[in-house]
N, C-alpha and C positions, 0 to 999 in steps of 0.2 A: 503494499499500500504507500503511495506517494504521501509523503507529509510536506506541506507546503511551510516556509518559514513562518514564523509568528508575526514577524515584522510587517510582511504585507497584509496580513489581515487586521492588525492593529491600526494600520495607515488607513484602511478601507473603512474601519469602523469611525476613528476619529473624525473623518470626511463625512460622514452623514449628517444629513439636516436634522435640525430639532424642529418641533410642531410649527407650523405656520411659516417656517423660514424658507427663503428659495430654494426651489429643487437644485441638486447635485446629481451630474451625469459624470460618470468616472469610466475612463478606457482603460483597459487591461491587456497590454500586450506580452506575447511571449512566443517562443519557440515551440514547435509539436515536443509534447512530454514535459513542458517544465512546469506545468501544474494548474493551469487555468480553471479547468473545469472543477478541480478539487477544491480551488480556493474557493470558488463560487457556493460549493457544497459546504464548505465551513463556515460560510457567511450565512447562510440559510438556515444551518442548525443551531446557531447561536440564538438565545432567547432572552427577552426581556431587556428594558433599557439598563443603563449602566447602573443609574443610581438605585436600582433595586437589589443589585448583586453584591455577594460577599466580598472582602477585600481579595480574597485569594483565589477569586472564580476568573474564569475569562472574560474579555470585555463581551457586554451585551450591546445589542441593537434596539433602537425605537420599535416600539409595537407598531409595525407596518405588516400589513399582507403582502407575503413573498410570492412573487409571479414570475414564473420560468418561463424561458423562451430559447428553445435549443433551436438554433438555425440549421436549417438545412434536414429538419425531421418532420416526419409527415405529419400533419395536423396543427402543430404549434398552438398560440394561446388563443383562447374562444374570442369572439366578437365582441361577448359583454367584457370580457378582461381588458381588452383593447380599447373599450369605450368608459373604463370606470372613471370616476370624478372627484374619488376619496383618494389620500395619500397611500401609497404603495411603495413597495421595494422591488424592482425590475431586476432580475437576474438573467443577462442575456450572453448566452455562450454561444463561440464559433462565429462571429458574425461574417468571418470570410466565408463561410459556407452558403451565406444568402443569396438567393438569385435576386433579379430586379424588382419582382413583383411583392418580394418579403422586405427587400430593402425599402420599398415605397411606404408598407405598412410600420415598419419599424421606426421609419422616420417621424411618420404621424403620431405614434405614441410618445417617442422621445422630445419631440417639438412642442407637445401640449402636456408634458410631467405637470402636474398639480403642484402647488406649495408643500411641503413638507414631503415630498416624494424624491426618490432616487433611483438612479438606475446605473449597473456595474455590467459595461458589456466586454467581453474577452474576445480576443481575436490574435492569428498567426501573421503578423506584418509581413511575412516573406510569402503569403498566398493573398493577400488582397488584390481585388481586381483591379484598382486604383493606387498603387502604393502611396501610403500616408495617409488615405482618406478610408477611415473604417467604413463609413456610411455611404462612400460612393460620392459622386459629383452631380450636382452642384453640391457647395455648402450648404448647412443647415441654417434654419431660419428659427429662433425660441422665442414663444410668444413670454414665458415667464422669466426668462434671462437666467437660466440656471447657470450654476458655478460647473465649467468642464475641465476636469481633472484627467491627468491622462500618466500611469506609471508602467514600467516594464518589471516583470519578473526576472531574477537574476538566476543564474545556474548556484547549484551548492557549492560552498567551498569545500575544501578538502577536509575540514573538520566535520562538515555537515555529513558528507560522504561515510566519513567513519564511523558515525552514531548510527547511519543506515545500514552498515554491514554489521555493525554488533549486534543491531536489531535482528537482521536477517539470518547471521549464521553462528551469534552468540559470543560470549567473551573469549572463549576458546576456540573458536572456529575458524581460525586462521586469518584475523583481523590484524596483520602485522602491518607496521608503516609501509613497507614495500607493496603489499597487495593494494592498502588503500589509495596510495599515490598513483599506481598502474590505473586501479578504476578510475580515479578523477581525470587522469590525463586521458585515457580512452573514451572516456564517456562526456568528456567536457562540462560534467558536473550536471548534466540536464536529468532532473529527478526520475523521469520515467524509464530512461535508458538504463540509470544507475540500479533501480530496482529489478528491472528485467535482466541484467547483467547478472546481479547477486544471485538471482533464482538459480540461473545456469552454473552459476559457479557451486552453488549449494547442492546442484545433482549431481556434481562432478564424481565419477569414480575412477581410482580410488580418492579417499576423502582431501576435500581441499586442504593445505597447509600452508596457504598464506603467500607463496611467489607470484612474481610478476609473470612467468612463464605460463603458470597456471590460469592467470587470468587471460592472457593473451589464446590460451587453449581452449577456453570456454567457447568462443566463437563469437558471432554476431546475433544479437536477440533476433528474432523473427519480425517483432513489431518493427525495428529500426530497421531492418533490412527491406521490407517492403514499401517502406514509407520513402528510402533514397531510390529503390530502383523502379518505384512507379514514376517518380520526378525524373530519373534518368530517361526512362523509357518515353516519356512525354515529347522530349525533344526530337528533333528531326534525327536520322540518320547520319545526315553530313555534320551535325554538331554535337554528336554525343562524343567523338574522341576528344573533347576536352575535358568532359567529366572523366574518361578513362585515364588520361594524363594525371589529373589531380590523385586520383588512386592508385597510381604508381608512384607517384612523387610522394604521397603519403604525409604531408604537412602543407602547411600555407605558402605558397611561393608567388614571386612577382609575375606579374602578367606575361613578360615575354618568355621567362622560363617556361612557364605553363604552356604557351602556345608553342614553343619549340619543341616541347616533348609531345605534343597533339601531335606535330606533323602538319597541321593545318597551316596555310599561309597567313600573312598578318592579316588581313582583311577578313577571310574567313574565320579568323582565330577570335578576332574580336568581336565577331558577330556570335559566334557560338558561346564566346565567354558570357555577352550580355543576355542570351538567351537562359544560359544555364543558371543565373543568379536571378533573373526575372521568374523562374520554376521553382527557385530554391533550390534546385539540384546542387549547389555550390552557394556558397557564402564568402563573405568578406570579414574573416575572424578579425584581423587588424587592418589598418589602413593600407592598401596597395596590395594585400598580400590575399590569395584566394585559396579557399580550400574547403573542406566539408565541415559543417557547424558542427558536427558530432565526429571527431576524428576516426572512430570504431567504422563508421559507414565505409571508409576507403575500402575494407577487407570485403565487403558485401559487393561492392560494385567490381573490384579487381578480380572476384572469382567469376564473375559472367563474361570477362574481355576472352574474346576467341584467342587461342594459343599464339599463330604467328603473329597477330596484332599486339598482344600482350610482350611478346619478345623484342619486337620493334620499339615500344614504349620504352621497355628497360634498356634499351641500348641507347636511345635516344636522352633518357634520364642519366645515364652513365657519363655521358659525353658533357651534358649541361652541369652535372655537379663538378667534373672534373676540373670546369672553368672558374669556380668559385675560390674565393681565398680567405681561409685556409681551407685545401681541400679535404673534405671528410672520405677519405680514402677506405674506410670499413663500408659505408654505405656504396661508394663506388664500386667496391668489389661485389658486393650483395647483387646490384643490377648487371654488373656482367657475368657474373654466373648465372642470373635469371634470362638473360639475352643469350646464353648458350655459348658466350664466348670464353671458353679456358685459359688460355694463354693472358688475357687483358686480366681475367679473373686473379690469377695466380700473382700476377706482378701488383694487382691493387690491394693483394693481401699481404704482399710484402712492403709494400709501401706503408700500409695501415700500421703494420706491427712495428716497423722502425720508427715510425711518427708516436705510437702511445709509449715506446720504450724510453724515446728520448725527453717524452714528458713526466716519466715516471708512473704511468697507467699500466704498470706490468700486467694485472691480472686481467684487463680487456686485452692485451696481447697476446695473453695465454690463451684466453678463450677461443679466440680470432683462429690461432694457430692449431689448437688441438683440433677444432671442428675442421679444418680446412685439411690437415694431416690424416685426419681419421677416413677421408674419402677416398674409396678405391681408384687404383689406377693413376694416381698423380705421377708425373714424369719423373724419372730418377733426377734430371738437373735442377726442377723445382724443388723436390725433397732436400737435396742437397743444401739448397740456400734457404727453406725455411726451419728444418729442422734444428740445426743450430741456433737460430733467433727463438724458438721457443724454449730450447734449453737454457739459453742466457737470460732471459725473463722468468722462467720458474726457477731457476736458483736465486736471483735477486728478489723477486716478488715472493707470494703464497702461492704455495704449490696446489695441485689437484692431484688426486689417483690417477685420472685419465692421462696428465702428462707422463707419469712415470710409465704407464703401459704401451704408450704411443711412442716414448723414446727406448723403451726396450726392444720393441719390435723393429724399430728402423736401423738399431745399430746391428742387427743381422744381417741389414742389407749388404750383399758381396758387390752391390753395383756402387756403393758409396765411396768416394775417393778416402785413402787410410786416414788423413788428416780431419776430414770432416767426421769420420767415425770415431777417431780418437778424442775429439772435442765433444762430440755427444756422448762418449762415454764418460768422460770427465764430469760434464753436468750431470748425466744420471748419476754417477755415483754420490756425487754433493747432495743431491737431493734424498738419495736412498740413507744417506747417513746424518744431514742437517734436520730434514724436515719429515720423514715417513719412520726412522727410527728403525729403519731396517740395517742394522752397522755392520752384522759379518758380510751380508752380501754387498753392501755398498764399500767396503774396504777392499775385497775383492774386485770389484769394478774399478775403484781408482788405481789400483796398482797396476792393473792391465793398461789402464788410460796413461799412465807414467810411461810405461814401457812402450806404448804405440807412438807417443808424440815426442820422445826423447829425440829421435833422428829427424823428425818432420817438423815439429813446431816447439822448439825448448820454451816458449814462455809459457804457452799451455802447459807443458811437462811440468813447469815448474809450479804452476798452480795445482796440479794433480798432488803433487808431492808435498806442497806445502799443506793441502787437506790430511795428508797422513801425520801431520805434525800434531795437529791437536788432539790432547789425550781423553778426552771426556768419557770416550763410550767403552765398553769392558773389552777384555780379553786380550788386549795387547798393553804388553808393559811400556814404562816411562823411557828407557834406553832405547826401544825400538822407535819412539817417537823422535828421540834426540838424534838417531841415525838418520831418519829420514829429512830433520832440518838439515844438518849438513849437506844432503844433496839438494836439497829446496834451493838452500843460499845459491849454491855453486850453480845452478839451473838458471836461477833468475839473474846472477850477475852476466851470466853468458849470454841471456837472452837480450841484456841491455834494455828491457822494458821496464819502465819506472813503476806502471801499477804493478807488474808482477813482484817486482821487488818490495812494494808497498803492502802487497797480499801476503808475501811470504813473512814479512815484519809483523805484522797484525795478528799473524798465526803463532810467531816466536814469541809474541807478548802473551798469548794465551797459554802457551805452554808454560814460560817461564813465571807467569803469576800464579799457575796451578800449585806448583811445589815451591814457590816464595825463592826462587832463586834471588841473589843478593842484587843481581844487576836489571831484574823485572822493570822496576822505576824509571830507570834511566832508557830502558828501550820503549816505553810507554811515551816518555818526553820526545824520542825519534821519530814517530808518529807524523807524518806531512800533513797535520790538521787545517794547514793555511792553503794547501795546494789547490790551485785553479783548473787543474784537469779533474774533470768529474769522476774518471775512473779509480784515480789516486785518493781523492776524497772520501770516495764511497768505502775503499779498504781502510782508512784511516778511521772511519765513524765504525767499522767492525771492529777495529783493533781497540777502540777506546771501551765498547760496550764489552767487548771479551775481558779486559783489564776490570772493569766495572765489577762483573759477573764473579769473577776469581777473587775480587777484594771484598765481596760480601761473604765467601766461604772462608777467607783467611780473616775476618772480623776487622778491616779498615773502614768501618761505616762512616767516619767523618769523610774519606776521601769518595765514597760511592756516587755521592750526588753530583759531583763537579764532573766525574767521568761522565755519568749518564746524562747530563745536560748537554754537555758538548757532543756527546755520542748520539743523541737523539737528533739533537738540531740539525747536526751534519747527514744523519741516515735522512731527515725529512728533506733536506735540501737537495740531495744526490738521489732521491728515489729509491730507498733501500727498505721496502715494508719489513721484510724478515727481520732485518736489524732492529727496527723499531719494535717489533713486537718481542723481540727478545730480551731487548732493554728493558719492556714495561713487567716481563716476569720476574726480572733482577729485582725490580721495587717490589714487588710483593715480598721476596724472600727478605730485602732490607727491613720492610715494614714487620714483618713475623719477629725478627731477631732485635729489632731495637725497640718492641713493646709498643706499637702501633696498630693495636688491634681493631679499635672502633671502625665498624664498617668494613674489616678487611675481609671477611668472609662472603660478604656481597659482592667486594670488589673480583675475589677469586674468580666467584662464580660467573661473573659478568664477563671477565677473561676468557675462562673456558668456552662460554657460548660463541663468543666472537671468534675463537680460534677454533670452531666444531672440527673443522676439516683438517687440522694440524694439530694432532694430539700430542705430538712431541714438544711442540713449542710451548703448549699449554702444561707439561708437566710441573712446571714451576708452581703453577697454580694448583693443581691437583695435591700436590707435597703440602703446601701451605694450609689448603683447606682441610687435607687431613690430619695436619700437626695441631690446628685448632680445633679440631672434633675430639682428639685425645685428650687435651687440655679441659676442654667443656664437659667432657664426660658422655659427650654423644658416641658412644663405641659402636652402635649399631652403624651409623654413618662413616667412621672413621676408617675401618679397612677398606670400604669401598671406594673413597677416596684415594688413599694411599694405593690400591690398587689400579688406579687411573680410570676407574669404573669401566675397565672391560675394555677401553678404546685404546689401548696400547699394551704391549708387551711388557712388563715391568722388569723382566731380566734383560733388556735393551737400554733401561734407562741409561744416562749419562752416570757415571761412577759417582758423585758427589750426590746426587739426587737421589739414586739407588741406595748409599750408606745412610741417609738421612732418614730414608722412607722405612728401612729396615730397623733402624734404631727406635722408630715408633712403634712398628710392630713388635718388636721384642719387648717394649714398655707394656704394651696393653698386652701382651701375654703374660707378663710377670705379675701385673697387676689382678690377671684372670687365675694365676695359681697355675698355670700351664707352662711349669718350668721347663720340662723336655722340649716343648716347642720351641720356647725362647732361645734355648741352648743351640739348637740344631739351625735356626735362624741366625743367631750370632755367628757360627761356624761358618756358614753358608756366606753370609755378606762380607765378613772379616776375609775371608780367601779371595773375594773380587778386589777389594781395595789393596791387600797384600799383593797381587799378582799384579795390579797397575802400578804399585810404587809411588804413587801420589799420596803421600801419609798426611799432609793437611785435610783431606778428606775423610780420616777416619773420625774427625773431631764429634760429628754427630752420631756417630754408632758406637764409640769405644764405650763410655760409662755404662751403658744398657747391656752392652756385649759381655764386658766383663763381670757385672751382676749374674747375667743369666747363667754365664758358665760356672761362677763360684756356687751358686745354689743349687745347679744339678750336680755339684760334686765334683766339677773339673777345673780345680783351683791351679793346677800345673798349667793347662792352655792360657787360663786367665792371666796367669804371671806373665807367660811368654808372649802374650798380646801386648801388656803394658810395657815390658821390654824393647819389642820390636816398634811399637809406638813412638819411643823414647827415642830409639835409634834411628829410625826412619825421620824424624823430624831433625835431629841433629841441631844444629844452630841456626836453622832458618829461622826468617821473622813470621810467624805466624799466630797471633793472637789468640783466635779461637782456639786453635789446635794446642796451643801450649795451656790453655785455661782447661780444656778438655781432658788433658794427660794429667793434670792435678787432680780433675773430679776422678778419674778411673783410678789413679792411686788411692785416694780417699775411699772410693767403693772398694777395693781390694782389700784395703786394712781393715774396714770396717766389717766385711761380710766373710773375710778369712783368719779374724782373730781368733788365737789359741784360748780355750777356756780360762787356764791359768795365769794366763795375763792378761784377760779382757778388759780389764778398767784402764789400764795405762794404753792398750791399742786403740780404744775406742777415742781416747785423749788426744791420740796421734791422728786418727781419722779426722775428729774434730777440727784439730788445727789444719790438716790440708784441705777439707771441706771450707774451712775459714779462707785460706789462701784463693781457692778457685773464686769463689763468691768475689772477692776483691778483684780478682782479674776481669771477670763478667762486669762486675761494675763499672771498670775502667773503660771499656768497650765502646759504649754500654750494652749490655743484654740484660735487662731486669728480669725475664724469666728465668734466664739459667742463673743469675745470682740469686733468685728466690729459692729455686730447686738447691742449689748448693748451700745455701743459709739454711733451708729447710734440715738439709743434711747434718750440718755442723750441730745443729739445735739437738737433735735427735740422738748422736752420739754422744753429747756431752747428758742430756736427762737420762741415757742409757747408762753411762759411767756412775753418774749418781747413784742410780738403782743401784748397781752392781757395788759400789762402796757400801750401801746400807744394807747389805745382805743378801740380795736376791731379785728378781727379774720384777719388774711391777706386775699387780694384779690388773685382769683383764677390766677394761673399762665399764662394761655392761656385760652381764649373762643373760642367760636364758629366761625369758619373761619378764613383765612390766615390773613384778614386784622387787625380782633379783636386782635388774636394773636399777631401781631407787635405791635398793639397799647399798649398792656399791659406792667406794669412795675411793679418791685418789691417795696414794700414800702420802705421809708428809712430805711437805717439800722442804728441801735443805736450805740452810741460810748462806750457803756457799755462794759467793758473787758469780762464779762462771755458771753456777746452774740458774741462777736469778735472770742472769744476760740472756742466757739461753731461751728462758721462757718469754723476755720480752724480743728477741729476734723472732722466736716462733709465730707471738702475736702479730709482728710485722709482716712477716711471711703471709699470713691468713690473709691478712688486709691488701697486701699487693696482687696476690693471687685473686681476691675477689674485683680489686680494680682492672685487672687485665681481663677478666671475666672467665679465668680458669676454674672453674666450677667445681670441678673434680679435684685439684690440687687443693683449693680453699677447704674443702670439706675433710680433706686427710689431714691438713694442718690443725685445724680446729679440733678434729677428732685426738691427733698426739697432744695438742696442748691442755685436753680436758684430763688426760692421764694423770697431769701433774698440778693442774690448777686449783687454788684452793677454793673452798666455798666462800662466796661473797658474805661479809661481815653482816649481820643483823637479819640476814635470812633465818626462818623458822626451821627446824629441822622436818623431814620427811620431804615427800614429794611435792613440788609445787603445783596448784590447780590452775589449768587454763580453758576450763568450761568449754566454751564452743571454739575458742580459737587455737590454732595450732599451736602446740609446743615448740620450742627452739629445734629441739630433736627431730619432731615431726616435719617441720619445713624442711629440715636440711635432707631428711630421708625423703621426701617427698621432691625435692630439686634433682637428685640424682635418680629417681625414679622417673621421672619426665625426661631426662637426658635419654635414657634409653638402658641404663645399667641395670643387671637383675639383681634379686636379692643377695645372692651369694656375692655379687661383687659390690654393693653398697656396703654388706657386712665387714669384707676387706678393707674396706677403704676407711669405715668408720670404728674399727674395732668392736663391733656388734656381732650378736649371733645371728643367722637367718632369720630365726623365730622370732626376734625383737624387731628387725625389719620388716618381717611380715605385720607383725601388729602395729607399727607405726603408721605403715602405708595404708592400713585399714582404718586405722583412726584418723588420719587425714581425710581420707576418702569419706568417711562417715560424716567428718564436721563440715567439708565444704561441698557435699553434695557431688562430689565429682563419680563420673559413673565408669570411668577407667584409669588406669595410671597415668596415661597419658593425658587426660582433662584435667587432671591438677594443673597442669600448666596455665590452665584458663580460670583458676580460682585465687581468691586475692589470699593473701597470707603474711604472717610478721618477716621481717628481714631476720635472717639467723644471725646471732653473736659473731 
């Protein structure tokens, strides 16, 4: 159903006369489908004068008799109605359909309107017998001198189209910005066409998902097709080519271009254009520009043009478009192909792709070239020209699976020159490694490319070798990458190509920064960021972003912002979207480690959505989202995020990401008391890092791996781990890894302490935890600082208990009554113990501020094991009536996040039975119907 904008209706109501006032005649014009008839119906349906309606009601109209006059319809108004002498509201629809006799009758009625009367007359201006004169000629005379008004209905804007789409398809029915924009463009915002097209879209199979291509595939609404084809057929055969030309041009154009495409001479073309405008087959959407009033109509007309004629029209269109400046080569290529001119089509495709590449529109070039190269029977010479162009754009831009498939087929073509095949293999290898995450396959392809290109194109050989320098992917050790660096530098120097030298330097930066080479920052300073050569500048941007990514893993957070700012600006200026997106992933890692968690989960999910066809580049976002889920206690979602939600094989993750993800998974398994699983994950993940030999990347894995192995009874391997970690770091400058090394030693000391010396060993562990916390505070890394501070406090409290003669009793035992009776052991007046309690309170607050729900609950639970009762509190269990107790609120919060009763019990030092009772109490008090429903029930903030 078409809904007319409320502004037109309100304008009409405001213009209606009051009793005994001069009559009003209102002309409303609008093209076919713009809602004129519906506007009259809305006006007819309004009841009562405005002063009788409530403030929230729609505007009212005076108490007038409504008299309909539908022009061109059989019967029309009765003779009695035509001779009425009391005030009335005439609703005259489609006056352009009236014949001469009906016009005479209508003129008599309108000329004799009584005082207090009004008439609203609608028409299509493009179909009036006399243009500009709705009631024909001669001009009318009015006995009662009515006010004569005129208004024009406007097409819907994009927001109004969006509302119609939501109404037709539902909120989740594919109402994307892309779809709404395309519907608005193709319909011109004409309401009837919008609604008809939405009905066709809704009936598509498979279900509409909201792409512009799906909108185009829906076709032309029959009502629109019938209208435009009837108007075209009304022209004489000699004049129809001008409409056909407009259909092939598919957009408003100037008169000369339109006539040139039509193939008519100037005189005949001008006459044909005038006839087309008079019959409304064509319109003038902009001054001096001619085409269809509704762009979608072009498709209906084009489909009816005879094939040979249509090919000629496309050929002339390609020639016309080739004379424009700048030339839209993609459009020219499409017309050459439709005209059946293969060689010109391929040359235009090449020019279009080169122009898109030069302006940084890589995805546009990729799409065009993929579609072209996937066409059967492309001549080998054309394939040899177009395939490298596709590969070059795909490596720089954002990949698609089809590009990889096309290139993989092309490199098997024996007819390709060796140099071309080697270049294609190079780009294919880069895509497999950098964008697809298929590293083992990509590594083999790059090795072959380096060998193929060594004797024919040394510059590209250097580029292939440089790709083998980067150490991020598993399976190849650091010394192999360093050997390829030596070869790449030599090949780049031999080539004399400055862009290749910069490419090798950019990868040298990535390699050196990864293992904290002391010369790494000097290499960063050598990047030619001021180069005027776009190719050099693009490689320099990549080098800066590589350096920023490594700096994040090393812990140089203060330097990351400057590197990324310069790298992203240079990437945007030189057209390198892949590098830009990589930098955005680094920003997410930076935000995680520096504690900028507000809105971080949403940022990660938005990034994942935006890079849905590039799962590898979204890996940073998946990791951060998973780490957040672990800290927030959303364990049901944590594993899904850490495993990339099945979009990408985690075994091929870049080594630092894989190690960090493994650390989180080990921590999760330990929290769930799955010690055997945690130990196996630790051994497997540690082997990947050790085989690579880039030891700073062990930072996010080591503390959790050490704990898992000791708790599994494999303390020997844990000791070896810590020893190898220390030796591997040597004297390199890697602040995050050095803090993690101290943390790992603290964990090893705490968990592997012999019983006979436990108190002294626990105090030694507390000292190590404190050193790690201080190191993390300096970086800064507030979450890691809080975790290690909690570890120090835990060890001090445990040592104090050991000194008091035994372990602390459980905080709470089976059943509510037992819980109420439980009491913490006496608190020592030892200054270290009191300081530990203060630190623990601070940790709980820091976790809460960050949003680390699970960690905050765990810290508070540990605090309660030693926290004295508040002074003045009467003995016995406090009553909370219908309000949640602090413990019920805490348990409910963890239950909402997805933790099981057993996991909550382990976190809070409770029994599963007690947890079950707390959840039952919380549900009873809040009226929640399920554990998850507790999230929507208010309750007190836990202490």
